C-alpha positions as CSV (number, residue, x, y, z in Angstrom):
1,M,0.0,0.0,0.0
2,H,1.4,3.4,-1.0
3,L,0.3,6.5,0.8
4,N,0.0,9.8,-1.0
5,H,1.5,12.1,1.5
6,K,0.5,15.2,-0.4
7,D,-3.1,14.5,0.3
8,Q,-2.9,13.0,3.8
9,I,-1.9,15.1,6.8
10,P,-0.5,13.0,9.6
11,P,-1.2,14.1,13.2
12,N,1.5,16.2,14.7
13,P,4.3,14.4,16.5
14,W,3.3,15.5,20.0
15,E,-0.2,14.3,19.3
16,V,1.0,10.8,18.4
17,F,3.7,10.6,21.0
18,P,2.6,12.9,23.9
19,E,5.0,11.2,26.3
20,V,8.1,12.2,24.2
21,D,10.1,15.2,25.3
22,A,11.3,16.7,22.1
23,G,13.7,18.9,24.0
24,G,15.6,15.9,25.2
25,L,15.1,13.8,22.1
26,G,18.3,12.6,20.4
27,S,18.1,10.0,17.7
28,L,14.8,8.4,16.8
29,Q,14.1,4.8,17.9
30,G,11.3,2.3,18.0
31,N,7.8,3.3,17.2
32,L,8.6,7.0,16.9
33,E,11.4,6.3,14.4
34,H,9.0,4.1,12.3
35,W,6.2,6.7,12.4
36,W,8.6,9.5,11.6
37,Q,10.3,7.8,8.6
38,H,7.1,6.4,7.1
39,C,4.4,9.0,8.0
40,W,5.7,12.4,9.2
41,W,8.9,12.9,7.2
42,P,7.5,11.9,3.8
43,Y,4.6,14.3,4.5
44,W,7.1,17.0,5.6
45,L,9.2,16.6,2.5
46,S,6.1,16.9,0.3
47,R,5.4,20.4,1.6
48,S,6.8,23.4,-0.2
49,P,9.5,25.5,1.5
50,Q,6.9,28.1,2.2
51,Q,4.6,25.6,3.8
52,R,7.4,24.2,5.9
53,A,8.3,27.8,7.0
54,E,4.7,28.5,7.9
55,W,4.5,25.3,10.0
56,L,7.8,26.2,11.8
57,A,6.6,29.7,12.5
58,D,3.2,28.6,13.9
59,T,3.4,29.3,17.6
60,R,0.6,26.8,18.3
61,H,3.2,24.1,17.7
62,P,5.4,23.4,20.8
63,D,8.8,25.1,20.6
64,D,10.6,21.9,21.4
65,W,9.0,20.1,18.4
66,R,9.6,23.0,16.1
67,E,13.2,23.0,17.0
68,Y,13.4,19.2,16.6
69,V,12.0,19.5,13.1
70,R,14.5,22.3,12.3
71,L,17.3,20.0,13.5
72,Q,16.0,17.1,11.3
73,C,15.9,19.5,8.4
74,A,19.5,20.5,9.0
75,F,20.6,16.8,9.3
76,D,18.8,16.1,6.0
77,G,20.3,19.1,4.3
78,I,17.0,20.8,3.6
79,D,16.1,24.4,4.4
80,G,12.9,24.2,6.4
81,E,12.3,27.9,6.8
82,H,13.3,29.8,3.7
83,V,11.4,30.0,0.5
């Protein structure tokens, strides 16, 4: 089964894994790693640079998770905030 990540919006990481402290999160492991690699990250990469920037600027999203996504963008060599 192939998911079209452009049409499906996964729930935010803190909604799926409320027990995870993104501020203390290092490498991904277990269920979080699987969900991140197969749901969240493909969706994230399908967003335009402007859409990613808007998500990162949205103060309704927890600061620690926004910073973690920025860190993952840096590791992956993509610019998450600039169009």
